[in-house]
N, C-alpha and C positions, 0 to 999 in steps of 0.2 A: 496311412490312408484308411478310412473306414470301409469295411467290407461292403456295407450297404451302398455307399456312394460308388465304389468301384464296380459293383455288380450292375448298378444303374447305367454307368458310363459304357461298360462293355456290351450291355444289352442293346443300347442305341447303336453302337458302332457295328456290332455283328448283324443286327437286324436290317441295317440300311441296304446292303446289296440284295437281300432277299426281297425287300420291299420294292427296290428299283427294278430288279429283274422281272418282277411280276408285271411291270408296266412296259417292258421292252417289247418291241415288235420286230421279228426277224432275227436271223443269226448274224452275229458280228464277229469280227476278228480284229479287235482293237490292239493298239500298242500303248504301253505306258507313256503318257505325255510328259516330256521333259520341260522343266521351267528353266529358261536360259537366264543365268546370272552373268551379265555382261562384264562385271568386274572381276570375274574369276577365270583364269586361263584354261581351266579344264571343264567348264560348264557345257560346252557344245555337245559333248558325248554323254552327258549326264553327270551328276555330282553326288558323291556318297554322303557328304555332310548334310544334315537337316538344314533346309533353307526355305525362304519364302520371298516372293516378289509382289510388290504393289505397283500397279501401273494402270493406265487408261481409266475407265469408268470407276473401277474399284478404288483407285487412289483418289479420284476426284471426290468420291463420297466420303472417304475416310479422312482426307486432309483437314486438319483442324489447327488449333492454336500452336501446339507443340509437336515435335516429332515423336515424343514418348507416347502421347495420347493417340497419335495417328496410327502407330504400329501396334498398340496395345490390344487390338482385336484379334491378332494372330495367336494361335495356340502356343503356349509356352512363353508368351511375352506379356509383361505387365508394364504399368506406367509408374515410375518413381516421381510423383508429382510434388510440386510445391506451389499449390494454387493452379490457376490456368495459364500463367505466363511461363512456368518452368515445368518441364517434364522430360525425364531421361529414361530410355528403355531399360527394363529389367528382363534379362533372358535366362530362363531356367533357374531363376532365383539369384542370379549373379548380376551385380550392378556396379556403378562407379567406374574405377579404372579398369575393371575387367571387361567392360563393353566399350569397344572403340567406336566413336562416332566419326564418320567419314563424309566428306563432300567430294564427289568425283574421285574416289580412291585415295584422297589425301586427308589426313586428320583435320577436324574442324579447327584445331589450334586455339580453342578457347580455354576457359578455366572451369568448365562444367564438372570435371572430374574431382575438383577439390572440395566441392560442397553441393548439397542438395538444393540450395537456393540460387545456384548460378545457372543461367539459361544456356542451352545449346544454340549456337549461332547458325542454325539451319532452319529455314522456313519451309514448311511442307507445301505452301501454296505455289512455290516456284519449282517444285520437283517434277521431273519427267517420270521418274520411277524410283522406288525405294527397294533396295535389296538387303536381305537379312540373312546372315549366317548364324545359325543357332549352334552354340558349342564352340570349342576352341578354334580360332582362326589365326593362331600365332604364326603359322607357316608363312602366310602371305603378309600379315600386317604387324607382326612383332608381339613382344611380351604383354603389351596392354590388351591384347585381344584374347586372353585366356578364356573368356566367357562368351564371346561372340562379337559380331560386327553389324552395324547398321549403316549402310552406304547410300547416301542420297545423291542421285544423278540429276544434275541441273540442266545439262546441255548448253552451258554458258560459253563453252569453247566449241564452236561448230566443227564437226568432222567431215561434212560434205557441203557442197554449195547447193542450196535448194533451187528447184525449178522456178519458183515464184515466191513472193512474199507471203508468209503465213503468220498467224497470230492467234492469241487466246486472250479473252477477258473474263474475269471472274469477279462477281460482287455478291456480298451476303450481308444480311442484317438479322439480328436476333433480339428477343425481348429481355433475356436475362443479362442484366448489366448494360443494356442498350449497346450490345456488341455490334461492331461494324468492321468488315474487312474487304479488301479488294486486291486484285493483282492483274498484271498484264505481262505478256511476252510477245515479241515480234522477231521473226527470223527472216533473213533474206540474203541476197548476194548478187554478184556480177562477176563474170569472167572466172578467175581463180580465187576470188575473195568471197568470204562468207561473213556475215555479221549477226549479232544477237543483242537484243535489249530486253530487260525485264525490270519490273518494279512491283512493290507491294506496300500496303499500309493496313494497319489494324489498330483498333482502339476498343476499350471496354471499361466501363465503370466497375465499381465493386459489385461482385455477383451475389445473387440471391441463393439462399439455402433454405431447406424446410424447417430447421430448428436452430439450436444454439451452435455457435462456432466451436465451442469447447465440447468435447464428448462428455456424456453422462458419467463415464468412469473417471475421467479426470476431475470433473467437478466434485464427485463424491470423495475422491481422494484428497482434494484440496480442502473440502469441508472438514474431513476427519483430521487432517493435519492442523488446520486452524483451531479446531476444538481442543486437540491435544496441547497445542502451544498456549492457548488461553488458560487451560487448567494448570499448566506448568508455571505460567506467569503469576497466576493467582496465589499459588503456594509459595512462590519465591518472594513475592512482594507483600505477603500478608502482614499487616501491622497490628501491634498490640495496643496502640495509643487510642485516644478518645475519638479519633477520626476514622477508626477501623470500619465501622458500619457504613459511614458515608462514602468512604473510598471504595469499599467493596461494591456498593450499589452503583457508584460511578463506573467501575470497571465492567459490570454487567451491562449497563446501558451502552457503554462504548462498544462492547463486543456485539451487542444487538445492532447498533448503527452500522458498524463496519460490515457485519454480515449482510445487512440490507443493502448497503452501498455495493457490496460485491455482487449480489444478485442482479442489481440494476446495471452494473458495468459489463456483465456477460453479454457479448454481442449475440443478437438473435435476428434471424431472417436475412442477414447480410454478413459477408466476411469482410471486416475492415481491412483496408490496405491491399485488396486483391485486384485493383484495377491495373490497366496496362495501356501502353501506347508504343507502337513499333512501326518502323518503316525502313525500307532499303531498296536496293536495286543493283543492277550489274550491266556492264557492257562487255561484249566479247567479239574478237575478230580472228579470222583464220585465213591462212593461205593454203589452198588445197591443190596439190599436184597429182601426177599420175601414180607416184609411189608412196604418197603419204601427205601429211599436213603439218603445219606449225601454227599454233594459236595462243592467244593471250586474252585473259579476262580480268577486269577489275570490278570488285563488288564492295558495297558499303552497307553497313547495318547500324541503325541507331534504335535503341529501345529503352523505355523507362517503365518500370513496373514496380508495384508494391511488394513488400516482403511480409506477408501476413504471418502472424505467430511470432514475430521478432521479439526478443526479450532484451530489456535494458536493466535487468536486475543488477548487473555488475556496476552500473553507473551510480547506484545508490549506496554502494558498500560503505563508504566512509560516513556519509550522513546517517545511514542506518545504524552503524556501530555507535555513533555518538548518541543517537536517540535512545539506544538500549540502556545507556547509563543515566538517562534523565530520571529524576524521581517522579513519583506519581503526581505531585502537585505541579511540577514543571510541565509534565505531559498534559495535564488537565488544562493549564493555562494556554498551551500552544496547540490545543486540539484542532482549532479552526484552521491552522496552517499545516495540518497533517499532510495533505497532498503535496504541497510545495516542498516541505522538508524531506519527505521520504520517497516521493514518487516523481517529482519533477514533471517533465513533459508527459511521462507515461500516464499519470492520472488524467491530464488534460485530454490527451487523444483518446483515452478509453471512454471518457464521458461523451466525446463527440463522435463515437463509433469509428474512430481512426481516420477521419477525413483530413486532419490537420497535420499532425506531427509524426504519423507512422513513417517508418523509414522507406526509402525508395532505392532502387538500383537503377543507375543511369549508365547504360552500356553503349559503347561505340566500337566498331570494328571496321578496319579497312583490310582487304585481302586481295592479293595478286596471284593469279594462277597461270601457269604455263604448261602447255602440253605439246609434245611432238611425237609423231608416229612415222615409221618408215617400213615399207615392205621390202623383203629380201635384203636386209642390211648387210649381211655377211654370209659367206658360204655355210650351209648347214642350218641357217636360221631363217624362219619365215617372216618374222616381224620384230620390231623394237618399239617400245613405248616409253617415253620419258615424261614424268609428272613432277611439277614443282609448285609448292604453295608457300607464299610468304604472307605473314600475318602481323598486323599491328592492332592489338586488342587492349581495351581499358574499360573498366567499369568502377563506378564509385557507389557505395551503398552506405546509407545512414539517413539521419533526419537533419533538421535544421542546425543542430549543434554538435552532432557526432557523425563522423564520416570516415570511411576506409576506402582506399583506392587500390584495386587489383589491376595489374598490368601483365601482359604476356606478349613479348616480342618473340616470334617463333617462325621457323621455316622447316619444311620437310620435303625431301625429294626421293623418288623411287624410279628405278629403271628395270624394265622387264624385257627379256629376250626370249621369244618363243622359238624352240628348235624343232627340227625335223625328226623323223624316226631315227633314234639311236638305240640299237640293240632291241628294237621293238617298242621302245618307250617314246611317247610324244609328251612334251611338257615345256616348262619355262624356267629359266634362271632369273634371279632378281637380286638387286641390292637396294638398300634403303638407308637413308641417313636423316637425322632430325636434330634440331637445336632449339631449345626452349629457355628463354630468360623470363622467369616468373618473379614477381615481387608483390608484396602487400604492405601498404603503408597506412597507418592510422590506428585508432584505439581498438579496433576489432581485427587487427592483423594477427590471426591465430597461427600463421605459419611464416617463417622467415623467407627472404628471397633466396631462390635456388636456380642455378643454371644446370639444365639437364641436357645431355647429349646422348643420342642413341644411334647404334649402327647395327645393321642386320644383313645377312646374306642367306638366300634360300634357293631351293629347287623343289618343284612339284611336277609330277608326271603321271601318266596313265598308260596302261597297256592292255590290249584285248587278248583274251584267250578263248578257247572253245568253250562256250557255256558261261563265261563270266568275264568281268572286267576288273582290273586292279588299279588302285590309285595309291600313290606313295609320295612322301615328301620329307624334307629335313630343313632345319634352319638353325643358324647360330646368331645370337644377339649379345650385344654388349651395351650396357646402360651405365652412365656415369653421372652422379649428382655432385655438384660443387656448391657448398653452402657459402653464400655471400655475406651473411651476418650470423654470428654465433648464437647458439641457444643457451639461455641462462641456466646453469645447473641448479641455481637456487629455486627455480620455479618448476623444474621438470623432475619427476620421480625417476626417470631413466638414468642409470649409471653411465658415466662416460659421455655426457652430452658434448657434441662436437662444437668447435669454435669456428669463427670466420676463416675462410680459406681452406677448410677441411673438405675432403671429398670421399665418396663411397662409390665403388664400382661393382657391378654385378655381371656375371657371364651366365648365359643360359642356352641350352639346347632343346629343340623341339623336334618331334618326328611323328609321322602318322602312317598308317596302312589301312586301306579300306577296300571293300569289294562290292560290286554290283552283280547280283545273281538273278537273271530272269527266270521265272518259274511259269512257263507257258505264256499264253497271250494276255492273261489277266493279272497275274501277280508278279511282283518283283521285290526281292529282299536286298537290303543294304546293310552291311556290317562295317563298323569303323572302330579302330583302336588308335588312340593317340596319346602322346606324352608331351606335356608342355610346361614351360616355366614362365614366371612373371617376376620382374624386378620390383621391389617396393617403390611406391610413388613417393615424391618428395614430402608431401604432408604426412604420409604414414611414418616416415622417418623422423621428421623435424618439427611437426606441429607442437606448439607450445604457447597457447594463449586462449583468450576468450573468443567464443564463436556464438554471439547472441542470436544469430539467425536460426541456429539449430538448438538454442537454449543449452549450449554445452561449453565446457572448458576442455579443450582437447590437448592431449599429450601424445606425441609420437615416440617411437623407440628407435634410436639410431643403430641398435644391434639386430634389427630384423634381417632375416635371410631371404633368399629367393623362395617364392611360392611355387610349388610343383604339383602337377595334377596328372593323373592317369584316367582317361575317359574311355568308356565302352558304350557304344550306341548300336541298337538293333532296330531297323526300320523296315516296315512292311507296307508296300503300296499296292493298291489294286484299282483297276480301272476297267469299267465296261463302257458300252455305248452311251448309257444314260446314268451312270453312277461312278463314284470314285471314293476310295478310302485311303486314309493315311494313319499310321500308328508309329510312334517312336518311344522306345523305352531306353533310358540312359542312366548310367551310373558313373559318377565322378568321385575319385578318391584323391583328396588333397593332402599333401604334406606341408606343414608350416603355413596353413591358411591364415591370412592376415584379416583381422576383424577388430571392430571397436567394442571394447568391454566397458560396461557401466559399472562403476565402483560403489554406487550408492552414496558417495560423498558429494559435497558441493564446494565450489570455490567461486567467490564473488557472486554468490547467488545462482550459479550455473552448475549443471550436472557435469561431473568429471567423467570423461571418456578416455580410456587408454587404448592405444593400438597394441594388440597382442597377437600371438601366433599359437596355433594348435592344429593338429590333424583334423580333418573334417570329411564328411561323406554327404554327397548330394545324390538323391535318387528321384527320378521323375518319369512321368508318362504323359505323352501328348496323343490325343485321338481326335480325328475329324473325318467327317464324311458328307458327301453331297449326293443328291439324287434328283433327276428330272421326273417328276411324278405325273406330269400332264404336258402335252404339247399339241398345238394346232397350227393352222396356217397363220404365220406371222406372230406367234406367241408361244410361251412356255411358262411352266411353274416349277421352280426348284425348291427343294427343302434341304436344310443343312443342319448338322449337329456337331458339337465338339465338347471335349472334356480335357482338362489339364490339371496336373498336380505336381508338386515338388516337395520333398522332405529333406531337411538339412540338419545334420547333427555334428557337434564337436566331439572329439575324443578326449573328454575331460570328465572329472568326477563332478557330481552335483548336476545342476541344470545344464544340459548340453544343447539347448536350443540356440540358434542364431537369431539375431534381430532382423526384423523387416523381411521375413520370408513370405512370399505371396500365398494366399489361401487357394484352396481348390476352387475350380470354376466349372460350370457346365452351361451350355448354351444351345438354343434352337433358333433357326432362322428360316424365313420364307422370302423368296424373290420372284416377282412376277414381271414379265416383259410382254408387251403386246403392241406391236407397231411402234409408235413413238412414245408409248406410255411405259413407265417403269415404276415399280413400287416394291418396297421391301419392309420387313419388320423383323427385328432381332431382339431376342431376350437372352440375358445372361444372369445366372445366379452365382454370386460369389459367396462362398460359404464362410462361416465363422472361423477366424483364426485365433486359436487359444494356445498354440504351441509357441509360447513367447519366451524371450530371454529374460534374464534378471532385470527388474525395474522397467520392464516393457509391458504396456497394457494390451489386452486382447482387443480385437475388432469384431463387431457383429456382422452377421450375414446381411447382404443387401441385394436388391434386384436392380437391373439396368435394362430398361425397355426403350428401344429406339425404332423410329419409323422414318421412311423416306418415300416421297411421291414426286415424280418428275415427268415432264412432257417435253419431247424434243421435236424440233422442226427444222426446215431448211428454207433459205431464201437465196436463190442463186448459188454462189460459192460459199455462202455463210450458213453455218448451222448454229442452232441455239438450243439451250435447255433451260426451262423454268422449273424450279424445284422448291419444295417445302419439306423440312425435316425437323424431327424432334428427338431430343436426348433426355434420358432420365424422366420419361413420361409419367412414371408412377410417383415422382417427386420423393424418392427414397433418400434417406440420409446415407450417403456413400462415403465411407472412410477407407482409403487404400492403405492396406497394411504395409505396403512398400514405401510409403511416404514417411519421412522423418518428422513431419508435422501433422500426422494423421489425427491426433487428438486436439489439435488447434484449428485445422483447416480442412473441412470436408470438401468434397467435390460439388460443383454447381447443382442446384435443384433443377426442376423442370425447365427445359430450354426449348423454345420454338424459334426456328430460323427459316428464312426464305431468301432465295437468290436467283441469279441467272448466270449461265456460262455461255460464252459466244466464241466460236472458232471460225477462222477464215483462212 
């Protein structure tokens, strides 16, 4: 972290309370406000772990196309986007299988962890609230949560019978890509029965950007490589015969023409293949009694979206190899058929800006959820909660001639038993079991089919002492992967490649100890130390094939061991009557950290990536503050500021940077409310990220300016809000360093949207 940036951030953070205090009137005796995380059994008395909750108006304003983009405004959280249709959260620099995506405390059971182009099957528009646990949450949710949890609560299984029928409607339209989306939910009941219905639909054409789809760094690199290749070909094929001068002149002209065509083919102003169409809905029913409830919901999601930046280089391998051996005269004669022989559909769809043959992902999911709760189930226990999720997921990605089908039949169950005071400790026992049958069939099946079973048992508890509160917990996990189709040793560099029917089992222990220490009426300190383990995911072990969506040829390593981490977090909260502050400093030491290493080699025209292990260190800082700087009858003006940064290094010789680590950010915001009128403006500066891994390009700094204006009114029992909002109002070229396609797919340019929300 640069000292100048750190000084700037600390100055904002430390100046906020003084600025706010100057505007306070009268003496106060406030208490630190606790944010209730309903998915955590210890949250009612405060929670040591860094966390955040999006609900109510804040969630309504933030909810957007993906859950990754929805939560990316929180400190320490970024979006690992793949265009606007796909976005998975990155928490404190950790992503992929280290961040568990949940729907009502059960895994989403999709395949988003296997690739950056696979969408999360959670739609923010139907969410009641989104809860985020920053840092290891392995105690509650298993080894996959070593980096954090994002839990979307939908309310699809009612817990109570409402007094009357209630509902919400939401409709929005935007100019960029002609985006449209809408959603509804209705809840009601009679007697002991409660019911729920919801649905959503959204569509968007290819979205607009302020410049080229490819980054200037990538285009410069491609131009340099093309120039080097041309020079090499000239030397190799230089002739001594009478046609030497004529052929050399022909080569120069051909190079000129190819370079010109390449310039013309670079997409500008629009990202080809970035459109999307998605819709879904759910129905839920519950029986509610005096001591608990039992409910079931069925939901379905269908989505079709483009895969921008997709590479088909591997499809041309054989044709390309043949062409390399053509002599110059043959090449000259067949020059007019160059696109058909060497590039196939790729040349066609590039010329048409990707509207015809760019690949699509066609996703379908049907999910059944069951929940049962019982008060006073056994002597010594206050409550029991059982959750079960059953999922049938499939998506096919490819173009008109090439396709790969990914399927995931999975289920997960968890039982929590909250107990009374035992030796001064209140807490909960839990057991969790999951089964996942994953397969990928087709030309781009980069990982073989794997059956994964997981089992975990845990306890978390808290105890109050004079002057402080302790939290503690422990968990045991067992994960078993069974390979249903062998990995070919001839294609994988890993020794001892497994064969069909083989299996790998991993056992892991996790534990934590934390303390909440009040320091007067204003300040509160939280200290947390935890040890966690993570079993390697199936693709990390067995990947062995082309993955054109990420322009890579991936190789797993069946010899990977469990990933282990020791985390230390120090948190300081402060709250006055008109201001609040939050700061979190964290250090995570990984042993056998699993990461993808670029080798610099290519296979079938794709970059070779190897899953490897090494020790790693993550250090980060989150700061945020808010202040009410003015208030009057019926209105107030709030200011806010935040800063976050994370540094990640491998314990290896040479370049020790990890890929796709988010850059530093700083932001300022203003929020005005006055009667039924609400307005806000938020500015974020994402700094340049040049701490890059081998063969990774840096990303430039960018600005993100957003604004919102809304007016709310009532008509009988119906309330409504009409709003107008804008994103990326400066029309900056925004490339997220957390995105695997950042040099091919920037974020949308200036976007203006308007809509209405109705509640009854």
